[in-house]
N, C-alpha and C positions, 0 to 999 in steps of 0.2 A: 579418458578419451584424448587423443592427440589433437584432433580437429575440434573446433569450437562451433557451437550451434546456438542460434537465438530462437526462442519459442515466444510467440506473440498470442496472448489470449484476447479474444474479441467478443464484444457483446453480440449475442445471437438470440433468435427466437422472439423478436418483437417487430412490430410494424413502425415505420418512421412516424415520430411524434407520439408514440404510445408511452415511452418512458420519458418523463418530464426532464430528466437530467442528462439525456442523450440527444445531441443535436445532429448527429450523423444521419444521413439519409441512406446509408449503405450498411445494413446489418451484416455482421461477420458470419463466418462459417464454423467457428470453434477455435482450435489452436492451430496456428500456422507455423511451419518450420522453415528456418533459413540457415544457411551456412554463414558464419561470421568470420571476417578477416580481421584479426587483432592488430594488424599493421595499419590498415587503411580505415577501419571502421565500417567497411561495406557489408551489407547483407545481400545474400543471393538466395532467391526462393529455391527450396529443394523440391517443391511440388507436393510435399506431404501435408495433409490436412487431417486433423483429428476432430471429428464431429462431436461437439459437446455443447450443452446449453450454457451460454454466458460464462465462460471461464475468465472472469474479470480480475482474478488474482491468481498468480502463479508463484509457487514457493518451492525452490529446490531444497532437497534434504541436504544437510551439511556434508554428507558423504558423497554427494554428487551423482548418486546412482538413481535417484528417484525424483519425480516432480509431482507436487500436489497442485490441483486446480480446483478452485471453488466453482460452484454452480450458483451464480448470483441471480437468484430467482426473485419474483416480486408478485404481490397481489395485483399489480397493474396489468399483468398478463394472465390473470386468472389462476395463479398458484394458491392453493389452500394454505391456511395458517398451519404451522407445524411441519411443513414440507420443506426440506432442504438437504443438500448433499455436498460432499467433496469427493473427488476422484483421485486415485493414485496411479501414476504411470512409471514404468521402468524406462530409463533413457538408454536407447540402443546405441551401439558404437558409431553408426553412420547418421546419428541425429534423429532417428525415428523414436516414436513413443509407443510403448506396448502397455495397454491398460491392464492393471492388476486388480483393482476393485473400485466400487463406488459405495460409500458409506453415508447413512443418514446422519444429519447433524442436529435434528430436532427443531429446525426452523429455517425459513428462507432469508434472503438478504445476507448471505455469507460474504461480506465485503472484504474479509481478511482471514487468512489462515497461515499461521506460523508455527515453528517448532520451539519447544522449550530448550533450555541449554543442553540437555542430555540427548536431544533428538529422538526421544522415546514417547513424546506426547505432542499431539497436534492441538493447537489453540485456535478456536474459530469464533467469529462474531455472528450474531443473529440480529442484524440491524433492525428489521421490521418488527421483530418480536421482543425487543428490549433485553436481550441477554447474550450470554456467551456459552460456549460448549468446549469440553475437553474430550479428546478421543485418543486412545493409545495407538502407537505406531511401532511397527516392527522394522528396525533399520536393516535387518538382514533380508527380509522378504518384500518389504514395501506395503504390507497389509495394514489397513486401518481398522481398528476395533470399534466396538459400540461405545456410545457416549458414556463417560464415567462421571461427569459433573456438568450441570447446566443452570447456573444461577441466573436470575433475572434482576434487572435494575428497576428502580422507581424514581419518579421525579420528572421535572420539565425545566425549560429555560424560557428566556424572555422573547424569543423569536417564535411567533405562533405558527409560521409556515414550516419551520424546520425543527422546532423544539417542543412540540406539544406532548411528547413522550420521550422516554429514553431511546437512544439510537447508538449502541456501541458500534463504532466504525473500524477501529483498529485494536489489535491485541498482540502483545509481545511478552515473552519471558525475559527476565533479567539475565544478562550474559554471565553473571558470576554467582547469583543466588537462585533460589527457587521462587522468588517473587514473580508474579504475573501482573501486568498492567493492562487494563482495558480502558481505552479512550472513548468516553461517551459524549458524542456530539450533541445529543439531546438534552443533557443535564449539566454541561459544562464542568464535568468531573472526570478524573481518572480514578477508576476503581482498582484497588490493589488486593491481590489474593496471594496466599501461599499454596503452592502446588505440592501435594503429597505424592512423592515419587513411587510409593508402593501401591496406592489405590487409584491414583488419578483424580482424587478429590481436591476441592478448592476450599480454603478457609479465608474469610474476609480479613484484610489487614488495613482497613481504613480507606478513606476517600480523600483525594486532593482536589480542592476547589480551584477552578480557573475563573478568569474574568467572565461576568455574565454576558452571554451572547457570543462567546469566543468559539465554541464548537470544536473542542479537541478531537482530532481525527487519527493521528498516528504518532509514532515515536521512533527515534533513532538513538543508538548508543555510541558514545565515543569509544574508539578502539583501545585507548589506554587510560583515560581519565574516568573517574566515577561521575560522569555527566551524561544527561540524556536531553534530547531535543524533541519537544512535543509540537507538532505542526497543527495549528488551529485553522479550521476552514472558514468559519463564518466572519471572523474579524481580520483575517489575513495576516496573522502573526505566527511567530515561532517563540516558544517559551523554553528557555534554558533552565534545566533542573539539576541540582546536585542530588546525588543518590546516596542514601544511607542503607547499609546492608539489612538493617532491621526495620527502619521506618519508611524506607522507600524514597519517593520523590519530594524535593523541596524546591519550588520555583525561585529563581534568583534573578532572572532577566527576561524581559519581553521585548521582542524586536518586531517592528512593522516591516512587512515584506513588499508591500505595494508602494508605488511612488506617492509622495505626500499629497499631490494634487489630483490623484486619480479618483473618479467617481464612477463606481460600477453598478450601483443598485438598479438603475433603469436602463442599463446597456442591453441591447437586444441579444447579445451572446451570453448574458448572465442568467443561466438556468438554475443557479443555486439559491435564489430567493433570499438573498442577504446582501449586505453592503459590499461584501467581498465574497470570493468563491475560491479560496485556496485549495490546493490539492496536496499531493504527497511531497515529502522532502527526503533528502539523503545526505550522508557525509561522504567526502572523498576517502579513498582507501587509507590514507595516513591520518585522517581526522583533522586536516589543516583547513578545510573549507566545507561549508554547508550550502546545499542547493534546495530551493523551494519553488514549486510551480505556482505561478500567479495566473490562474485562469481568468478569462475575460480580458485582462490586460495582455494576455498571450506572451508571457515572458518568464524567464527563470531568474530569480534573485540569488546572487552569490554573496556569501558572507565569509569573512576570514575568522578563523577560530583561534582564540588566544591559547597558546600552548600551556600556560600556567593554570588557568581555571576553566577553560572551555567557553568563555563568554564570546559573544559575536560582535563584529563590526561590519558594516556594509562594505562590499568590495566592488561589485559590478553587476550589471544587468544585461541579459541577452535575450533577443527576440526569438520567439517560436513562430512557426508558420501561421498564416492568417487562419482565424476560426479554429485554432488548435484545441482549446479547452482540454489540454493534456491531463490525463488521469494519474499516471504513475511514471516513475523514473527509476533506473537502476544502473549500476556500474557493470562493466564487463570484468572478467576475472583479473585482468591486468591492472585495473584501476585507471587506465588511460582514457577510457571513453565513458560517456554518459548517454544512455539510450532512453528516449522519452516516448511514451505511448500517447501520441496526439490524437485523441479519440475522435473528435468531431471533424478533424482534417483528414481522417482515414489514412494515417501514416505513422511510421516510426522515424523519429529524427535522432541521428547519432552525432554527438558532439565530441571533439577531442578536448581533453582537459589540460590546461597548462598547470603543471604540478606546482609551480612557484606562486602563481597569482590566482589560480582557480578560474581564470578566464576560459570561456568556451568558444570553440570554433566549429561551425557546422561542417561535417565532412560527408554526410550521406543522408538521403531521405528515401525511405522505402515504403511504397504503398502497402497498406494493410487496413481493410475495411473495419471501421469502428474499433481500432486498437485500444485495449484497456490496460494491458500490462505486458511486460517483457521480462524474460529470464534468459540469461546467457550462461551456458555450461560448456 
């Protein structure tokens, strides 16, 4: 597509106050579509709305032709155990979405859905039911097949409110091997698997323990170094990990992302029930800077990435809008802009990135009720 479009997934299907981790009083309608100006960073509503239950994670296929949306369902709204779905959409030339299929995942709380390195398998979390699922994906048609693997995790962590059971929050395939990493917020571990590209099966390849109470949530991979960054929600840190093609992750550095004097536990905007409530992170397009969402403090921490070994040093901090509690962030295709889904402030914030320093400048704010994720194609 010559034009660019931004799709915003919003929490839907709940009453205000019904979901303990959502502070917005404006439930969304599904997936909203906007034209995106790569020069200015402005979003303009197209008027298109795709009705869907809580598409809280949007994942473009690497070929740019398809968009996967999770249905982040919950027992809080009466959804039965074992019920969960992802939907596949074809991206149309003028920024519309054409539904291809909806496929069961084997559990609700699908907080993350990503593709393996081949683009032929979809990896999905089942947060509330303590497991992950693998589903085949046809990159020619956009069809999602039935679940081929669905291992469950066991264990708990020291935070009784958030870690009484396993809660896989993020899942990603290694960009160079067939290893799969599942970040389990409930057990303070990253579970490693080997994906069988013939059957879609998963074989365990060990677990990597993180600090007690850290709550690993997601992972990002450096574009050239064999280094990954695990963003931890409950202790507000990012853990830098070296990657071995056989053994997987090895933590080498832990960086605090919140200000040293920040106390968030009893803050009225802290819906995360922990001392900190970090959200997602991402790397700049060239891997020179790392960005981490500090919910409750309502800021983005920016770190410089050492070109030799990928370790981090604090660079700057930039304010988000009041009551943001941003959930996700993503780069536009040019790598010049960072788009942030400020969920509880009911908007998407677009920042221009200074390529040299990583500093952020707010260039556009677009209303979007209970925005949970953004994808730009």
